[in-house]
NURO-809178 format. One record per atom (N, C-alpha, C): residue in three letters; residue number from 1; x negated, y negated, z. Coordinates in steps of 0.02 Angstrom, whole numbers, padded with zeros to 5 digits. Atoms other than C-alpha are relative to their C-alpha. Example, Ala and Ser with C-alpha at 12.3 -4.5 7.8 and 13.67 -1.06 7.14 Angstrom:
BEGIN
<node><code>ALA</code><pos>1</pos><x>-00045</x><y>00059</y><z>00000</z></node>
<node><code>ALA</code><pos>1</pos><x>-00615</x><y>00225</y><z>00390</z></node>
<node><code>ALA</code><pos>1</pos><x>-00045</x><y>-00060</y><z>00000</z></node>
<node><code>SER</code><pos>2</pos><x>00042</x><y>00059</y><z>-00003</z></node>
<node><code>SER</code><pos>2</pos><x>-00684</x><y>00053</y><z>00357</z></node>
<node><code>SER</code><pos>2</pos><x>00039</x><y>-00055</y><z>00037</z></node>
***
This chain:
BEGIN
<node><code>MET</code><pos>1</pos><x>-00066</x><y>-00020</y><z>00022</z></node>
<node><code>MET</code><pos>1</pos><x>-01073</x><y>-00057</y><z>01459</z></node>
<node><code>MET</code><pos>1</pos><x>00050</x><y>-00017</y><z>00055</z></node>
<node><code>VAL</code><pos>2</pos><x>-00052</x><y>00020</y><z>-00046</z></node>
<node><code>VAL</code><pos>2</pos><x>-00913</x><y>-00120</y><z>01540</z></node>
<node><code>VAL</code><pos>2</pos><x>00038</x><y>00062</y><z>00024</z></node>
<node><code>SER</code><pos>3</pos><x>-00039</x><y>-00055</y><z>-00027</z></node>
<node><code>SER</code><pos>3</pos><x>-00827</x><y>00003</y><z>01656</z></node>
<node><code>SER</code><pos>3</pos><x>00074</x><y>-00014</y><z>-00011</z></node>
<node><code>PRO</code><pos>4</pos><x>-00071</x><y>00010</y><z>00010</z></node>
<node><code>PRO</code><pos>4</pos><x>-00644</x><y>00030</y><z>01614</z></node>
<node><code>PRO</code><pos>4</pos><x>00034</x><y>-00019</y><z>00066</z></node>
<node><code>THR</code><pos>5</pos><x>-00040</x><y>00019</y><z>-00058</z></node>
<node><code>THR</code><pos>5</pos><x>-00522</x><y>-00054</y><z>01734</z></node>
<node><code>THR</code><pos>5</pos><x>00053</x><y>00053</y><z>00009</z></node>
<node><code>PRO</code><pos>6</pos><x>-00054</x><y>-00048</y><z>-00009</z></node>
<node><code>PRO</code><pos>6</pos><x>-00400</x><y>00067</y><z>01814</z></node>
<node><code>PRO</code><pos>6</pos><x>00065</x><y>-00025</y><z>-00031</z></node>
<node><code>VAL</code><pos>7</pos><x>-00063</x><y>00018</y><z>00034</z></node>
<node><code>VAL</code><pos>7</pos><x>-00235</x><y>00072</y><z>01720</z></node>
<node><code>VAL</code><pos>7</pos><x>00047</x><y>-00037</y><z>00047</z></node>
<node><code>SER</code><pos>8</pos><x>-00046</x><y>00032</y><z>-00047</z></node>
<node><code>SER</code><pos>8</pos><x>-00144</x><y>00017</y><z>01878</z></node>
<node><code>SER</code><pos>8</pos><x>-00009</x><y>-00076</y><z>00002</z></node>
<node><code>GLN</code><pos>9</pos><x>00012</x><y>00071</y><z>-00004</z></node>
<node><code>GLN</code><pos>9</pos><x>-00221</x><y>-00156</y><z>01858</z></node>
<node><code>GLN</code><pos>9</pos><x>00031</x><y>-00039</y><z>-00059</z></node>
<node><code>ILE</code><pos>10</pos><x>-00036</x><y>00034</y><z>00054</z></node>
<node><code>ILE</code><pos>10</pos><x>-00129</x><y>-00194</y><z>01695</z></node>
<node><code>ILE</code><pos>10</pos><x>00072</x><y>-00011</y><z>00023</z></node>
<node><code>ASP</code><pos>11</pos><x>-00070</x><y>00014</y><z>-00017</z></node>
<node><code>ASP</code><pos>11</pos><x>00040</x><y>-00275</y><z>01720</z></node>
<node><code>ASP</code><pos>11</pos><x>00044</x><y>00030</y><z>-00054</z></node>
<node><code>GLU</code><pos>12</pos><x>-00039</x><y>-00035</y><z>00050</z></node>
<node><code>GLU</code><pos>12</pos><x>00137</x><y>-00145</y><z>01623</z></node>
<node><code>GLU</code><pos>12</pos><x>00069</x><y>-00031</y><z>-00010</z></node>
<node><code>ALA</code><pos>13</pos><x>-00067</x><y>00030</y><z>00005</z></node>
<node><code>ALA</code><pos>13</pos><x>00304</x><y>-00228</y><z>01662</z></node>
<node><code>ALA</code><pos>13</pos><x>-00001</x><y>-00062</y><z>-00044</z></node>
<node><code>ALA</code><pos>14</pos><x>00004</x><y>00062</y><z>00040</z></node>
<node><code>ALA</code><pos>14</pos><x>00246</x><y>-00392</y><z>01584</z></node>
<node><code>ALA</code><pos>14</pos><x>-00008</x><y>00017</y><z>-00074</z></node>
<node><code>VAL</code><pos>15</pos><x>00011</x><y>-00018</y><z>00070</z></node>
<node><code>VAL</code><pos>15</pos><x>00184</x><y>-00308</y><z>01424</z></node>
<node><code>VAL</code><pos>15</pos><x>00063</x><y>00031</y><z>-00029</z></node>
<node><code>LYS</code><pos>16</pos><x>-00063</x><y>-00030</y><z>00023</z></node>
<node><code>LYS</code><pos>16</pos><x>00343</x><y>-00202</y><z>01410</z></node>
<node><code>LYS</code><pos>16</pos><x>00052</x><y>-00054</y><z>-00014</z></node>
<node><code>SER</code><pos>17</pos><x>-00049</x><y>00054</y><z>00006</z></node>
<node><code>SER</code><pos>17</pos><x>00448</x><y>-00358</y><z>01435</z></node>
<node><code>SER</code><pos>17</pos><x>-00010</x><y>-00040</y><z>-00065</z></node>
<node><code>ILE</code><pos>18</pos><x>00016</x><y>00037</y><z>00062</z></node>
<node><code>ILE</code><pos>18</pos><x>00360</x><y>-00448</y><z>01292</z></node>
<node><code>ILE</code><pos>18</pos><x>00021</x><y>00042</y><z>-00061</z></node>
<node><code>LEU</code><pos>19</pos><x>-00017</x><y>-00044</y><z>00056</z></node>
<node><code>LEU</code><pos>19</pos><x>00383</x><y>-00297</y><z>01177</z></node>
<node><code>LEU</code><pos>19</pos><x>00075</x><y>00005</y><z>-00011</z></node>
<node><code>VAL</code><pos>20</pos><x>-00073</x><y>-00007</y><z>00010</z></node>
<node><code>VAL</code><pos>20</pos><x>00569</x><y>-00275</y><z>01209</z></node>
<node><code>VAL</code><pos>20</pos><x>00030</x><y>-00066</y><z>-00024</z></node>
<node><code>LYS</code><pos>21</pos><x>-00024</x><y>00065</y><z>00024</z></node>
<node><code>LYS</code><pos>21</pos><x>00594</x><y>-00461</y><z>01182</z></node>
<node><code>LYS</code><pos>21</pos><x>-00017</x><y>-00009</y><z>-00074</z></node>
<node><code>ASN</code><pos>22</pos><x>00022</x><y>00007</y><z>00070</z></node>
<node><code>ASN</code><pos>22</pos><x>00493</x><y>-00460</y><z>01019</z></node>
<node><code>ASN</code><pos>22</pos><x>00042</x><y>00042</y><z>-00047</z></node>
<node><code>TYR</code><pos>23</pos><x>-00038</x><y>-00045</y><z>00043</z></node>
<node><code>TYR</code><pos>23</pos><x>00595</x><y>-00314</y><z>00951</z></node>
<node><code>TYR</code><pos>23</pos><x>00074</x><y>00000</y><z>00015</z></node>
<node><code>ASN</code><pos>24</pos><x>-00071</x><y>00007</y><z>-00017</z></node>
<node><code>ASN</code><pos>24</pos><x>00761</x><y>-00365</y><z>01028</z></node>
<node><code>ASN</code><pos>24</pos><x>00031</x><y>00067</y><z>00019</z></node>
<node><code>LYS</code><pos>25</pos><x>-00022</x><y>-00066</y><z>-00022</z></node>
<node><code>LYS</code><pos>25</pos><x>00782</x><y>-00197</y><z>01115</z></node>
<node><code>LYS</code><pos>25</pos><x>00013</x><y>-00002</y><z>00076</z></node>
<node><code>PRO</code><pos>26</pos><x>-00010</x><y>-00005</y><z>-00072</z></node>
<node><code>PRO</code><pos>26</pos><x>00850</x><y>-00151</y><z>01287</z></node>
<node><code>PRO</code><pos>26</pos><x>-00062</x><y>00029</y><z>00035</z></node>
<node><code>GLN</code><pos>27</pos><x>00058</x><y>-00022</y><z>-00039</z></node>
<node><code>GLN</code><pos>27</pos><x>00718</x><y>-00120</y><z>01422</z></node>
<node><code>GLN</code><pos>27</pos><x>-00002</x><y>00077</y><z>00004</z></node>
<node><code>GLY</code><pos>28</pos><x>-00003</x><y>-00072</y><z>-00006</z></node>
<node><code>GLY</code><pos>28</pos><x>00776</x><y>00061</y><z>01438</z></node>
<node><code>GLY</code><pos>28</pos><x>-00015</x><y>00038</y><z>-00064</z></node>
<node><code>ASP</code><pos>29</pos><x>00012</x><y>-00032</y><z>00064</z></node>
<node><code>ASP</code><pos>29</pos><x>00745</x><y>00097</y><z>01254</z></node>
<node><code>ASP</code><pos>29</pos><x>-00074</x><y>00007</y><z>-00019</z></node>
<node><code>ILE</code><pos>30</pos><x>00071</x><y>-00001</y><z>00017</z></node>
<node><code>ILE</code><pos>30</pos><x>00555</x><y>00083</y><z>01261</z></node>
<node><code>ILE</code><pos>30</pos><x>-00035</x><y>00059</y><z>00034</z></node>
<node><code>ASP</code><pos>31</pos><x>00046</x><y>-00049</y><z>-00027</z></node>
<node><code>ASP</code><pos>31</pos><x>00432</x><y>00224</y><z>01285</z></node>
<node><code>ASP</code><pos>31</pos><x>-00069</x><y>-00031</y><z>-00008</z></node>
<node><code>PHE</code><pos>32</pos><x>00059</x><y>00043</y><z>-00003</z></node>
<node><code>PHE</code><pos>32</pos><x>00271</x><y>00137</y><z>01335</z></node>
<node><code>PHE</code><pos>32</pos><x>-00059</x><y>00041</y><z>00027</z></node>
<node><code>THR</code><pos>33</pos><x>00059</x><y>-00036</y><z>-00021</z></node>
<node><code>THR</code><pos>33</pos><x>00097</x><y>00212</y><z>01347</z></node>
<node><code>THR</code><pos>33</pos><x>-00061</x><y>-00046</y><z>-00002</z></node>
<node><code>VAL</code><pos>34</pos><x>00064</x><y>00035</y><z>-00001</z></node>
<node><code>VAL</code><pos>34</pos><x>-00066</x><y>00130</y><z>01400</z></node>
<node><code>VAL</code><pos>34</pos><x>-00053</x><y>00051</y><z>-00020</z></node>
<node><code>LEU</code><pos>35</pos><x>00051</x><y>-00046</y><z>00023</z></node>
<node><code>LEU</code><pos>35</pos><x>-00206</x><y>00214</y><z>01303</z></node>
<node><code>LEU</code><pos>35</pos><x>-00068</x><y>-00013</y><z>00032</z></node>
<node><code>GLU</code><pos>36</pos><x>00066</x><y>00017</y><z>-00026</z></node>
<node><code>GLU</code><pos>36</pos><x>-00357</x><y>00120</y><z>01368</z></node>
<node><code>GLU</code><pos>36</pos><x>00000</x><y>-00071</y><z>00027</z></node>
<node><code>VAL</code><pos>37</pos><x>00009</x><y>00066</y><z>-00030</z></node>
<node><code>VAL</code><pos>37</pos><x>-00403</x><y>-00026</y><z>01479</z></node>
<node><code>VAL</code><pos>37</pos><x>-00074</x><y>-00011</y><z>00010</z></node>
<node><code>SER</code><pos>38</pos><x>00070</x><y>00018</y><z>-00010</z></node>
<node><code>SER</code><pos>38</pos><x>-00570</x><y>-00114</y><z>01479</z></node>
<node><code>SER</code><pos>38</pos><x>-00002</x><y>-00072</y><z>00025</z></node>
<node><code>GLY</code><pos>39</pos><x>-00001</x><y>00067</y><z>-00028</z></node>
<node><code>GLY</code><pos>39</pos><x>-00589</x><y>-00262</y><z>01595</z></node>
<node><code>GLY</code><pos>39</pos><x>00069</x><y>-00030</y><z>-00002</z></node>
<node><code>ARG</code><pos>40</pos><x>-00066</x><y>00034</y><z>00004</z></node>
<node><code>ARG</code><pos>40</pos><x>-00448</x><y>-00383</y><z>01558</z></node>
<node><code>ARG</code><pos>40</pos><x>00034</x><y>00012</y><z>-00067</z></node>
<node><code>TYR</code><pos>41</pos><x>-00028</x><y>-00017</y><z>00066</z></node>
<node><code>TYR</code><pos>41</pos><x>-00405</x><y>-00300</y><z>01391</z></node>
<node><code>TYR</code><pos>41</pos><x>00030</x><y>00070</y><z>00002</z></node>
<node><code>ALA</code><pos>42</pos><x>-00032</x><y>-00065</y><z>00002</z></node>
<node><code>ALA</code><pos>42</pos><x>-00290</x><y>-00155</y><z>01351</z></node>
<node><code>ALA</code><pos>42</pos><x>00030</x><y>00014</y><z>-00068</z></node>
<node><code>ARG</code><pos>43</pos><x>-00034</x><y>-00020</y><z>00062</z></node>
<node><code>ARG</code><pos>43</pos><x>-00219</x><y>-00057</y><z>01206</z></node>
<node><code>ARG</code><pos>43</pos><x>00045</x><y>00059</y><z>00017</z></node>
<node><code>GLY</code><pos>44</pos><x>-00046</x><y>-00055</y><z>-00012</z></node>
<node><code>GLY</code><pos>44</pos><x>-00075</x><y>00062</y><z>01195</z></node>
<node><code>GLY</code><pos>44</pos><x>00048</x><y>00006</y><z>-00058</z></node>
<node><code>ILE</code><pos>45</pos><x>-00052</x><y>-00010</y><z>00050</z></node>
<node><code>ILE</code><pos>45</pos><x>00074</x><y>00121</y><z>01097</z></node>
<node><code>ILE</code><pos>45</pos><x>00069</x><y>-00005</y><z>00032</z></node>
<node><code>ALA</code><pos>46</pos><x>-00069</x><y>00003</y><z>-00022</z></node>
<node><code>ALA</code><pos>46</pos><x>00260</x><y>00098</y><z>01110</z></node>
<node><code>ALA</code><pos>46</pos><x>00045</x><y>00029</y><z>-00054</z></node>
<node><code>THR</code><pos>47</pos><x>-00052</x><y>-00023</y><z>00046</z></node>
<node><code>THR</code><pos>47</pos><x>00409</x><y>00183</y><z>01032</z></node>
<node><code>THR</code><pos>47</pos><x>00067</x><y>-00021</y><z>00030</z></node>
<node><code>PHE</code><pos>48</pos><x>-00067</x><y>00018</y><z>-00022</z></node>
<node><code>PHE</code><pos>48</pos><x>00593</x><y>00140</y><z>01041</z></node>
<node><code>PHE</code><pos>48</pos><x>00049</x><y>00055</y><z>-00019</z></node>
<node><code>LYS</code><pos>49</pos><x>-00052</x><y>-00049</y><z>00015</z></node>
<node><code>LYS</code><pos>49</pos><x>00744</x><y>00254</y><z>01049</z></node>
<node><code>LYS</code><pos>49</pos><x>00029</x><y>-00015</y><z>-00069</z></node>
<node><code>ASP</code><pos>50</pos><x>-00031</x><y>00006</y><z>00066</z></node>
<node><code>ASP</code><pos>50</pos><x>00824</x><y>00285</y><z>00879</z></node>
<node><code>ASP</code><pos>50</pos><x>-00046</x><y>-00032</y><z>-00052</z></node>
<node><code>ASP</code><pos>51</pos><x>00049</x><y>00028</y><z>00047</z></node>
<node><code>ASP</code><pos>51</pos><x>00663</x><y>00231</y><z>00790</z></node>
<node><code>ASP</code><pos>51</pos><x>-00060</x><y>00046</y><z>00000</z></node>
<node><code>ASP</code><pos>52</pos><x>00055</x><y>-00049</y><z>00004</z></node>
<node><code>ASP</code><pos>52</pos><x>00532</x><y>00355</y><z>00729</z></node>
<node><code>ASP</code><pos>52</pos><x>-00069</x><y>-00033</y><z>-00002</z></node>
<node><code>ARG</code><pos>53</pos><x>00064</x><y>00034</y><z>00007</z></node>
<node><code>ARG</code><pos>53</pos><x>00396</x><y>00223</y><z>00711</z></node>
<node><code>ARG</code><pos>53</pos><x>-00036</x><y>-00007</y><z>00067</z></node>
<node><code>VAL</code><pos>54</pos><x>00043</x><y>00011</y><z>-00058</z></node>
<node><code>VAL</code><pos>54</pos><x>00251</x><y>00203</y><z>00832</z></node>
<node><code>VAL</code><pos>54</pos><x>-00032</x><y>-00068</y><z>-00008</z></node>
<node><code>TRP</code><pos>55</pos><x>00026</x><y>00069</y><z>00002</z></node>
<node><code>TRP</code><pos>55</pos><x>00197</x><y>00026</y><z>00874</z></node>
<node><code>TRP</code><pos>55</pos><x>-00064</x><y>-00003</y><z>00042</z></node>
<node><code>LEU</code><pos>56</pos><x>00062</x><y>00012</y><z>-00036</z></node>
<node><code>LEU</code><pos>56</pos><x>00018</x><y>-00014</y><z>00923</z></node>
<node><code>LEU</code><pos>56</pos><x>00005</x><y>-00069</y><z>00033</z></node>
<node><code>TRP</code><pos>57</pos><x>00003</x><y>00066</y><z>-00032</z></node>
<node><code>TRP</code><pos>57</pos><x>-00002</x><y>-00154</y><z>01050</z></node>
<node><code>TRP</code><pos>57</pos><x>-00070</x><y>-00010</y><z>00029</z></node>
<node><code>LEU</code><pos>58</pos><x>00063</x><y>00021</y><z>-00029</z></node>
<node><code>LEU</code><pos>58</pos><x>-00158</x><y>-00247</y><z>01106</z></node>
<node><code>LEU</code><pos>58</pos><x>00017</x><y>-00059</y><z>00046</z></node>
<node><code>ALA</code><pos>59</pos><x>-00017</x><y>00053</y><z>-00047</z></node>
<node><code>ALA</code><pos>59</pos><x>-00149</x><y>-00357</y><z>01260</z></node>
<node><code>ALA</code><pos>59</pos><x>-00062</x><y>-00021</y><z>00040</z></node>
<node><code>TYR</code><pos>60</pos><x>00055</x><y>00024</y><z>-00042</z></node>
<node><code>TYR</code><pos>60</pos><x>-00261</x><y>-00461</y><z>01372</z></node>
<node><code>TYR</code><pos>60</pos><x>00029</x><y>-00040</y><z>00058</z></node>
<node><code>GLU</code><pos>61</pos><x>-00019</x><y>00039</y><z>-00058</z></node>
<node><code>GLU</code><pos>61</pos><x>-00251</x><y>-00544</y><z>01541</z></node>
<node><code>GLU</code><pos>61</pos><x>-00031</x><y>-00070</y><z>-00009</z></node>
<node><code>GLY</code><pos>62</pos><x>00023</x><y>00068</y><z>00010</z></node>
<node><code>GLY</code><pos>62</pos><x>-00262</x><y>-00732</y><z>01516</z></node>
<node><code>GLY</code><pos>62</pos><x>-00030</x><y>-00031</y><z>00063</z></node>
<node><code>ASP</code><pos>63</pos><x>00030</x><y>00035</y><z>-00057</z></node>
<node><code>ASP</code><pos>63</pos><x>-00349</x><y>-00857</y><z>01629</z></node>
<node><code>ASP</code><pos>63</pos><x>00051</x><y>-00013</y><z>00056</z></node>
<node><code>ASP</code><pos>64</pos><x>-00053</x><y>00011</y><z>-00049</z></node>
<node><code>ASP</code><pos>64</pos><x>-00180</x><y>-00883</y><z>01715</z></node>
<node><code>ASP</code><pos>64</pos><x>00024</x><y>00065</y><z>00032</z></node>
<node><code>SER</code><pos>65</pos><x>-00016</x><y>-00067</y><z>-00026</z></node>
<node><code>SER</code><pos>65</pos><x>-00177</x><y>-00696</y><z>01762</z></node>
<node><code>SER</code><pos>65</pos><x>00062</x><y>00031</y><z>-00030</z></node>
<node><code>ASN</code><pos>66</pos><x>-00057</x><y>-00029</y><z>00034</z></node>
<node><code>ASN</code><pos>66</pos><x>-00029</x><y>-00666</y><z>01647</z></node>
<node><code>ASN</code><pos>66</pos><x>-00024</x><y>00041</y><z>-00060</z></node>
<node><code>TRP</code><pos>67</pos><x>00017</x><y>-00042</y><z>00057</z></node>
<node><code>TRP</code><pos>67</pos><x>-00040</x><y>-00524</y><z>01521</z></node>
<node><code>TRP</code><pos>67</pos><x>00037</x><y>-00025</y><z>-00061</z></node>
<node><code>GLN</code><pos>68</pos><x>-00027</x><y>00025</y><z>00063</z></node>
<node><code>GLN</code><pos>68</pos><x>-00011</x><y>-00576</y><z>01340</z></node>
<node><code>GLN</code><pos>68</pos><x>-00017</x><y>00049</y><z>-00056</z></node>
<node><code>LEU</code><pos>69</pos><x>00014</x><y>-00042</y><z>00058</z></node>
<node><code>LEU</code><pos>69</pos><x>00001</x><y>-00482</y><z>01177</z></node>
<node><code>LEU</code><pos>69</pos><x>-00045</x><y>-00036</y><z>-00049</z></node>
<node><code>VAL</code><pos>70</pos><x>00042</x><y>00026</y><z>00054</z></node>
<node><code>VAL</code><pos>70</pos><x>-00134</x><y>-00509</y><z>01046</z></node>
<node><code>VAL</code><pos>70</pos><x>00028</x><y>00027</y><z>-00066</z></node>
<node><code>HIS</code><pos>71</pos><x>-00026</x><y>-00032</y><z>00060</z></node>
<node><code>HIS</code><pos>71</pos><x>-00053</x><y>-00389</y><z>00924</z></node>
<node><code>HIS</code><pos>71</pos><x>00052</x><y>00052</y><z>00020</z></node>
<node><code>ASP</code><pos>72</pos><x>-00047</x><y>-00056</y><z>-00005</z></node>
<node><code>ASP</code><pos>72</pos><x>00098</x><y>-00277</y><z>00910</z></node>
<node><code>ASP</code><pos>72</pos><x>00028</x><y>00014</y><z>-00068</z></node>
<node><code>GLY</code><pos>73</pos><x>-00025</x><y>-00018</y><z>00065</z></node>
<node><code>GLY</code><pos>73</pos><x>00152</x><y>-00182</y><z>00758</z></node>
<node><code>GLY</code><pos>73</pos><x>-00033</x><y>00062</y><z>-00026</z></node>
<node><code>GLN</code><pos>74</pos><x>00028</x><y>-00060</y><z>00031</z></node>
<node><code>GLN</code><pos>74</pos><x>00101</x><y>-00047</y><z>00638</z></node>
<node><code>GLN</code><pos>74</pos><x>-00062</x><y>-00015</y><z>-00041</z></node>
<node><code>GLY</code><pos>75</pos><x>00058</x><y>00019</y><z>00039</z></node>
<node><code>GLY</code><pos>75</pos><x>-00032</x><y>-00143</y><z>00544</z></node>
<node><code>GLY</code><pos>75</pos><x>-00061</x><y>-00012</y><z>00043</z></node>
<node><code>VAL</code><pos>76</pos><x>00063</x><y>00015</y><z>-00034</z></node>
<node><code>VAL</code><pos>76</pos><x>-00208</x><y>-00193</y><z>00589</z></node>
<node><code>VAL</code><pos>76</pos><x>00003</x><y>-00071</y><z>00027</z></node>
<node><code>ALA</code><pos>77</pos><x>-00001</x><y>00066</y><z>-00032</z></node>
<node><code>ALA</code><pos>77</pos><x>-00231</x><y>-00341</y><z>00707</z></node>
<node><code>ALA</code><pos>77</pos><x>-00039</x><y>-00051</y><z>-00040</z></node>
<node><code>ASN</code><pos>78</pos><x>00032</x><y>00056</y><z>00034</z></node>
<node><code>ASN</code><pos>78</pos><x>-00282</x><y>-00510</y><z>00639</z></node>
<node><code>ASN</code><pos>78</pos><x>-00068</x><y>-00015</y><z>00032</z></node>
<node><code>CYS</code><pos>79</pos><x>00068</x><y>00013</y><z>-00024</z></node>
<node><code>CYS</code><pos>79</pos><x>-00470</x><y>-00541</y><z>00654</z></node>
<node><code>CYS</code><pos>79</pos><x>-00005</x><y>-00066</y><z>00039</z></node>
<node><code>GLN</code><pos>80</pos><x>00005</x><y>00065</y><z>-00032</z></node>
<node><code>GLN</code><pos>80</pos><x>-00450</x><y>-00724</y><z>00699</z></node>
<node><code>GLN</code><pos>80</pos><x>00029</x><y>00002</y><z>00071</z></node>
<node><code>ARG</code><pos>81</pos><x>-00032</x><y>-00004</y><z>-00066</z></node>
<node><code>ARG</code><pos>81</pos><x>-00332</x><y>-00685</y><z>00843</z></node>
<node><code>ARG</code><pos>81</pos><x>-00043</x><y>00041</y><z>00048</z></node>
<node><code>LEU</code><pos>82</pos><x>00043</x><y>-00040</y><z>-00044</z></node>
<node><code>LEU</code><pos>82</pos><x>-00448</x><y>-00549</y><z>00911</z></node>
<node><code>LEU</code><pos>82</pos><x>-00061</x><y>-00040</y><z>00021</z></node>
<node><code>THR</code><pos>83</pos><x>00058</x><y>00042</y><z>-00016</z></node>
<node><code>THR</code><pos>83</pos><x>-00595</x><y>-00670</y><z>00902</z></node>
<node><code>THR</code><pos>83</pos><x>00017</x><y>-00054</y><z>00051</z></node>
<node><code>GLU</code><pos>84</pos><x>-00022</x><y>00054</y><z>-00046</z></node>
<node><code>GLU</code><pos>84</pos><x>-00497</x><y>-00808</y><z>00991</z></node>
<node><code>GLU</code><pos>84</pos><x>00000</x><y>00022</y><z>00073</z></node>
<node><code>VAL</code><pos>85</pos><x>-00004</x><y>-00023</y><z>-00069</z></node>
<node><code>VAL</code><pos>85</pos><x>-00476</x><y>-00699</y><z>01146</z></node>
<node><code>VAL</code><pos>85</pos><x>-00058</x><y>00047</y><z>00018</z></node>
<node><code>ASP</code><pos>86</pos><x>00060</x><y>-00041</y><z>-00011</z></node>
<node><code>ASP</code><pos>86</pos><x>-00644</x><y>-00607</y><z>01131</z></node>
<node><code>ASP</code><pos>86</pos><x>00019</x><y>00073</y><z>00013</z></node>
<node><code>PHE</code><pos>87</pos><x>-00024</x><y>-00068</y><z>-00009</z></node>
<node><code>PHE</code><pos>87</pos><x>-00553</x><y>-00440</y><z>01114</z></node>
<node><code>PHE</code><pos>87</pos><x>-00055</x><y>00049</y><z>-00018</z></node>
<node><code>PRO</code><pos>88</pos><x>00056</x><y>-00045</y><z>00013</z></node>
<node><code>PRO</code><pos>88</pos><x>-00679</x><y>-00297</y><z>01126</z></node>
<node><code>PRO</code><pos>88</pos><x>00012</x><y>00046</y><z>-00060</z></node>
<node><code>SER</code><pos>89</pos><x>-00005</x><y>-00044</y><z>00059</z></node>
<node><code>SER</code><pos>89</pos><x>-00715</x><y>-00198</y><z>00969</z></node>
<node><code>SER</code><pos>89</pos><x>00009</x><y>00073</y><z>00021</z></node>
<node><code>SER</code><pos>90</pos><x>-00010</x><y>-00068</y><z>-00024</z></node>
<node><code>SER</code><pos>90</pos><x>-00713</x><y>-00040</y><z>01075</z></node>
<node><code>SER</code><pos>90</pos><x>00074</x><y>00018</y><z>00005</z></node>
<node><code>LEU</code><pos>91</pos><x>-00072</x><y>-00011</y><z>-00003</z></node>
<node><code>LEU</code><pos>91</pos><x>-00524</x><y>-00062</y><z>01089</z></node>
<node><code>LEU</code><pos>91</pos><x>00035</x><y>-00014</y><z>-00066</z></node>
<node><code>ALA</code><pos>92</pos><x>-00028</x><y>00015</y><z>00067</z></node>
<node><code>ALA</code><pos>92</pos><x>-00494</x><y>-00127</y><z>00912</z></node>
<node><code>ALA</code><pos>92</pos><x>-00059</x><y>-00002</y><z>-00048</z></node>
<node><code>SER</code><pos>93</pos><x>00060</x><y>-00006</y><z>00041</z></node>
<node><code>SER</code><pos>93</pos><x>-00627</x><y>-00065</y><z>00793</z></node>
<node><code>SER</code><pos>93</pos><x>00007</x><y>-00030</y><z>-00070</z></node>
<node><code>GLN</code><pos>94</pos><x>-00012</x><y>00032</y><z>00065</z></node>
<node><code>GLN</code><pos>94</pos><x>-00547</x><y>-00143</y><z>00638</z></node>
<node><code>GLN</code><pos>94</pos><x>00048</x><y>-00058</y><z>00009</z></node>
<node><code>CYS</code><pos>95</pos><x>-00047</x><y>00057</y><z>00000</z></node>
<node><code>CYS</code><pos>95</pos><x>-00456</x><y>-00304</y><z>00600</z></node>
<node><code>CYS</code><pos>95</pos><x>00011</x><y>-00023</y><z>-00072</z></node>
<node><code>TRP</code><pos>96</pos><x>-00020</x><y>00026</y><z>00065</z></node>
<node><code>TRP</code><pos>96</pos><x>-00373</x><y>-00391</y><z>00454</z></node>
<node><code>TRP</code><pos>96</pos><x>-00023</x><y>-00072</y><z>-00007</z></node>
<node><code>ASN</code><pos>97</pos><x>00022</x><y>00068</y><z>00014</z></node>
<node><code>ASN</code><pos>97</pos><x>-00459</x><y>-00544</y><z>00382</z></node>
<node><code>ASN</code><pos>97</pos><x>00051</x><y>-00030</y><z>-00048</z></node>
<node><code>SER</code><pos>98</pos><x>-00055</x><y>00028</y><z>00040</z></node>
<node><code>SER</code><pos>98</pos><x>-00312</x><y>-00647</y><z>00319</z></node>
<node><code>SER</code><pos>98</pos><x>-00026</x><y>-00047</y><z>-00055</z></node>
<node><code>GLN</code><pos>99</pos><x>00028</x><y>00044</y><z>00052</z></node>
<node><code>GLN</code><pos>99</pos><x>-00426</x><y>-00763</y><z>00218</z></node>
<node><code>GLN</code><pos>99</pos><x>-00024</x><y>00040</y><z>-00060</z></node>
<node><code>THR</code><pos>100</pos><x>00027</x><y>-00041</y><z>00055</z></node>
<node><code>THR</code><pos>100</pos><x>-00514</x><y>-00628</y><z>00117</z></node>
<node><code>THR</code><pos>100</pos><x>00045</x><y>00059</y><z>-00018</z></node>
<node><code>LYS</code><pos>101</pos><x>-00049</x><y>-00054</y><z>00012</z></node>
<node><code>LYS</code><pos>101</pos><x>-00370</x><y>-00504</y><z>00128</z></node>
<node><code>LYS</code><pos>101</pos><x>-00033</x><y>00069</y><z>-00001</z></node>
<node><code>VAL</code><pos>102</pos><x>00033</x><y>-00065</y><z>-00006</z></node>
<node><code>VAL</code><pos>102</pos><x>-00482</x><y>-00359</y><z>00180</z></node>
<node><code>VAL</code><pos>102</pos><x>-00002</x><y>00021</y><z>00074</z></node>
<node><code>ILE</code><pos>103</pos><x>00008</x><y>-00028</y><z>-00068</z></node>
<node><code>ILE</code><pos>103</pos><x>-00497</x><y>-00245</y><z>00332</z></node>
<node><code>ILE</code><pos>103</pos><x>-00074</x><y>-00001</y><z>00016</z></node>
<node><code>ILE</code><pos>104</pos><x>00069</x><y>00008</y><z>-00023</z></node>
<node><code>ILE</code><pos>104</pos><x>-00657</x><y>-00279</y><z>00430</z></node>
<node><code>ILE</code><pos>104</pos><x>-00013</x><y>00052</y><z>00055</z></node>
<node><code>ASN</code><pos>105</pos><x>00023</x><y>-00042</y><z>-00054</z></node>
<node><code>ASN</code><pos>105</pos><x>-00749</x><y>-00150</y><z>00534</z></node>
<node><code>ASN</code><pos>105</pos><x>-00037</x><y>-00044</y><z>00049</z></node>
<node><code>ARG</code><pos>106</pos><x>00029</x><y>00043</y><z>-00051</z></node>
<node><code>ARG</code><pos>106</pos><x>-00795</x><y>-00236</y><z>00696</z></node>
<node><code>ARG</code><pos>106</pos><x>-00056</x><y>00034</y><z>00037</z></node>
***
C-alpha cells in the first residue's frame, strides 16, 4: 500500500491558480481544500464566493514536477483521462465512460 504524501508536498498555489483561471474567478474568491494526497496524486474540493456549488478537483504531479488538473467539476471524472495518468482508484473510485455512457466502479 502506498503511504500518503504529506499535504505540504502538493503545490496548492498551482492547483488554485488553474481553478481560478478555469472558472474566471479572482484568486481571493476561492475556498480550497485538499482532502487526500497519495504519492503524486491529490483530490480535494473548491468553492467560490457567491456560488453555493462545491467543485471536486483531481490533480497529479507531472513528470515536469508541475501539478495539473485531471478533473474539476461536479460530475464524475472521465475514465480515459484517469487511465492516461494512472490516477489511483483509492482517490477516484468511479469514473465516466464516455463511449458507453455509464459510470464505472474502479
